[in-house]
C-alpha positions as CSV (number, residue, x, y, z in Angstrom):
1,M,11.9,0.3,-14.3
2,Q,11.4,1.5,-10.7
3,T,14.0,4.3,-10.5
4,V,14.0,7.6,-8.5
5,A,13.1,9.4,-11.7
6,F,10.2,7.0,-12.5
7,V,8.8,7.3,-9.0
8,K,8.9,11.1,-9.2
9,E,7.3,11.0,-12.6
10,Q,4.4,8.9,-11.2
11,Q,4.0,11.1,-8.2
12,E,3.6,14.1,-10.5
13,R,1.2,12.1,-12.7
14,W,-1.0,10.5,-10.0
15,L,-0.9,12.7,-6.9
16,K,-2.9,15.5,-8.5
17,F,-5.9,13.3,-7.9
18,D,-7.7,14.5,-11.0
19,K,-8.8,11.2,-12.4
20,G,-12.4,11.4,-11.0
21,E,-14.5,11.0,-7.9
22,L,-15.6,7.6,-6.5
23,S,-16.7,6.4,-3.1
24,I,-14.8,3.6,-1.4
25,F,-17.8,1.3,-2.0
26,E,-18.0,2.2,-5.7
27,A,-14.3,1.5,-6.1
28,L,-14.6,-1.8,-4.2
29,Q,-17.5,-2.8,-6.5
30,I,-15.3,-2.3,-9.6
31,L,-12.8,-4.8,-8.1
32,V,-15.6,-7.2,-7.2
33,D,-17.0,-7.1,-10.7
34,L,-13.5,-8.0,-12.0
35,G,-13.3,-11.1,-9.7
36,E,-11.5,-9.6,-6.7
37,T,-12.6,-10.5,-3.2
38,P,-11.9,-7.4,-0.9
39,F,-14.8,-8.2,1.4
40,Q,-13.7,-11.8,1.8
41,M,-10.2,-10.7,2.9
42,A,-11.7,-8.1,5.3
43,T,-14.1,-10.5,6.9
44,A,-11.3,-13.0,7.3
45,V,-9.2,-10.5,9.1
46,R,-12.1,-9.5,11.3
47,A,-12.9,-13.2,12.1
48,V,-9.2,-14.1,13.0
49,R,-8.6,-10.9,15.0
50,P,-12.0,-9.6,16.2
51,E,-10.2,-7.9,19.1
52,A,-7.9,-5.9,16.9
53,P,-8.3,-2.2,16.5
54,D,-11.1,-1.4,14.0
55,W,-8.7,0.4,11.7
56,F,-6.9,-3.0,11.2
57,H,-10.2,-4.4,9.9
58,L,-10.7,-1.4,7.6
59,V,-7.2,-1.6,6.1
60,A,-8.0,-5.2,5.2
61,L,-11.0,-4.0,3.2
62,I,-9.3,-1.1,1.3
63,H,-5.6,-2.3,1.1
64,D,-5.8,-3.2,-2.6
65,L,-7.7,-0.2,-3.9
66,G,-4.6,1.2,-5.5
67,K,-5.1,-1.4,-8.2
68,M,-7.5,1.2,-9.7
69,M,-4.5,2.7,-11.4
70,A,-4.4,-0.2,-13.8
71,L,-8.1,-0.1,-14.6
72,P,-9.8,2.0,-17.4
73,Q,-12.7,2.6,-15.0
74,L,-10.5,5.1,-13.2
75,A,-7.6,5.9,-15.5
76,G,-9.2,5.7,-18.9
77,K,-6.5,5.4,-21.5
78,D,-3.9,6.5,-18.9
79,V,-3.7,3.1,-17.2
80,L,-0.5,1.9,-15.7
81,E,1.0,-1.5,-16.7
82,E,0.8,-4.1,-14.0
83,W,4.5,-4.1,-13.2
84,A,4.1,-0.5,-12.0
85,V,1.0,-1.3,-9.8
86,L,1.5,-4.8,-8.4
87,G,4.3,-6.7,-6.8
88,D,6.7,-6.2,-3.9
89,S,7.7,-2.7,-3.0
90,F,11.2,-1.5,-2.1
91,P,13.0,1.8,-1.5
92,V,14.4,3.7,-4.5
93,G,17.5,5.9,-4.1
94,C,19.7,3.3,-2.4
95,A,21.3,0.0,-3.2
96,P,19.2,-3.1,-2.7
97,S,19.5,-4.7,0.8
98,G,19.3,-8.4,1.0
99,V,18.3,-10.4,-2.1
100,M,17.7,-8.2,-5.2
101,L,14.3,-8.6,-6.7
102,P,14.4,-10.2,-10.2
103,D,12.8,-7.2,-11.9
104,N,15.3,-4.9,-10.4
105,K,18.6,-6.4,-11.6
106,K,18.9,-4.1,-14.6
107,N,18.0,-1.0,-12.7
108,L,20.4,1.7,-13.8
109,D,20.1,3.5,-10.4
110,H,22.3,0.8,-8.9
111,K,25.2,2.2,-11.0
112,H,24.5,5.8,-9.8
113,P,27.3,7.2,-7.6
114,L,24.7,8.1,-4.9
115,Y,21.7,5.9,-5.5
116,G,23.9,2.8,-5.8
117,T,25.4,3.1,-2.3
118,D,24.0,1.3,0.8
119,N,22.3,4.3,2.3
120,G,21.9,6.3,-0.9
121,I,19.9,9.5,-0.4
122,Y,19.0,8.5,3.2
123,L,20.6,8.7,6.7
124,S,20.9,5.6,8.9
125,G,18.0,5.6,11.3
126,C,15.9,7.9,9.2
127,G,12.8,5.7,9.7
128,I,11.3,3.2,7.3
129,S,8.2,5.4,6.7
130,N,10.6,8.2,5.4
131,L,11.9,6.1,2.5
132,M,10.9,6.9,-1.0
133,M,9.2,3.6,-2.0
134,S,8.8,2.2,-5.5
135,W,5.6,3.2,-7.2
136,G,2.6,0.9,-6.9
137,K,-0.8,0.3,-5.5
138,D,0.3,0.8,-1.9
139,E,1.9,4.2,-2.5
140,Y,-1.2,5.4,-4.4
141,I,-3.8,4.4,-1.8
142,Y,-1.7,5.8,1.0
143,H,-1.4,9.2,-0.7
144,M,-5.0,9.2,-1.9
145,L,-6.4,8.7,1.6
146,K,-4.0,11.4,3.0
147,F,-5.1,13.8,0.2
148,N,-8.8,13.2,1.0
149,Q,-8.2,13.9,4.7
150,C,-8.8,10.4,6.0
151,T,-8.4,10.3,9.8
152,L,-6.9,6.8,10.1
153,P,-4.2,6.6,12.7
154,V,-0.5,6.6,11.6
155,E,-0.3,2.8,12.3
156,A,-3.0,2.2,9.6
157,F,-1.3,4.5,7.1
158,N,2.1,2.8,7.6
159,L,0.4,-0.6,7.2
160,L,-1.2,0.5,3.9
161,R,2.1,1.8,2.6
162,L,4.4,-0.9,3.7
163,Q,2.3,-4.0,3.4
164,S,4.2,-5.2,0.3
165,F,7.7,-4.3,1.5
166,S,8.6,-8.0,2.0
167,Q,12.3,-7.6,1.9
168,W,11.9,-5.7,5.2
169,H,9.2,-7.6,7.0
170,E,10.0,-11.1,5.8
171,K,13.8,-11.0,5.1
172,G,15.0,-8.4,7.6
173,A,16.6,-6.2,5.0
174,Y,17.0,-2.4,5.1
175,R,17.2,-2.5,8.9
176,Q,19.8,0.3,8.9
177,F,17.0,2.8,8.2
178,E,14.8,1.7,11.2
179,A,13.9,4.3,13.8
180,P,12.0,4.1,17.1
181,G,8.4,3.2,16.2
182,D,9.2,1.0,13.3
183,A,9.0,-2.1,15.5
184,E,5.3,-1.3,16.0
185,T,4.8,-0.9,12.3
186,L,6.6,-4.2,11.6
187,K,4.4,-6.0,14.1
188,W,1.2,-4.9,12.3
189,V,2.6,-5.6,8.8
190,K,3.7,-9.1,9.8
191,E,0.4,-9.9,11.4
192,F,-1.6,-8.6,8.4
193,N,0.5,-10.6,5.9
194,E,0.3,-13.8,8.0
195,I,-3.5,-13.6,7.9
196,R,-3.5,-12.7,4.2
197,N,-1.3,-15.6,3.3
198,S,-3.0,-18.1,5.6
199,G,-5.8,-18.9,3.1
200,V,-8.5,-18.3,5.7
201,K,-11.7,-17.3,4.0
202,H,-15.0,-15.9,5.2
203,V,-18.1,-14.8,3.2
204,A,-19.1,-11.2,3.7
205,S,-22.7,-10.5,4.8
206,E,-24.8,-7.4,4.8
207,S,-24.0,-6.9,8.5
208,H,-20.3,-6.9,7.6
209,E,-20.9,-4.3,5.0
210,A,-22.7,-2.1,7.5
211,Y,-19.8,-2.5,9.9
212,Y,-17.3,-1.2,7.3
213,A,-19.7,1.6,6.3
214,N,-19.6,2.8,9.9
215,L,-15.8,2.6,9.9
216,L,-15.6,4.6,6.7
217,K,-17.7,7.3,8.3
218,K,-15.7,7.2,11.5
219,Y,-12.4,7.8,9.6
220,N,-13.9,10.5,7.3
221,I,-13.8,8.6,4.0
222,D,-17.5,7.7,3.6
223,G,-18.4,10.1,0.7
224,K,-17.0,10.8,-2.7
225,L,-13.2,10.9,-2.8
226,K,-10.9,12.4,-5.3
227,W,-8.8,9.8,-7.2
């Protein structure tokens, strides 16, 4: 269950980045071998929004790499179950805003004297990016890239981290925590998900792979990374 205690436990477990070293392309190949289509998604985003900042294209390529936590190729026997990797994300440490997610209805934190209140451990206007989010693939890839000194802009990091926070970007929930700058994040998250959900598909080519290789170098994540 995605509680404050569970999230802190996973942070302690995964944010040591002691699982091994892989390049971005090596991690992507693992996903491809399992039937994932990261290059297809990335080239679709690039085709629909060629004029977008290049970091937007790169996020489309790497946004799902947190799935590695559920794969023995990275975690060995220490793999996480899918419920702790995939699915919508939401803040822990406060009561649900809007429609409660089905998997969250038995969450004991909602009966906690602090965690069960509307604002919980947060202040109104604290900023969406300052919320403690449920653990999953988005949190992991966000922190992993930060740890490896990736130089993506803050907009890209926010997009990676909040891409699955659908209660916020689709339903308008948790708005009491918004701060100046969150409107810009919301714009990119909405646009990214519109393209992802549109069904637009494009086949990657070698030229596309060279394009992303140059972006990985530009943003300082072209070598072996600690996972």
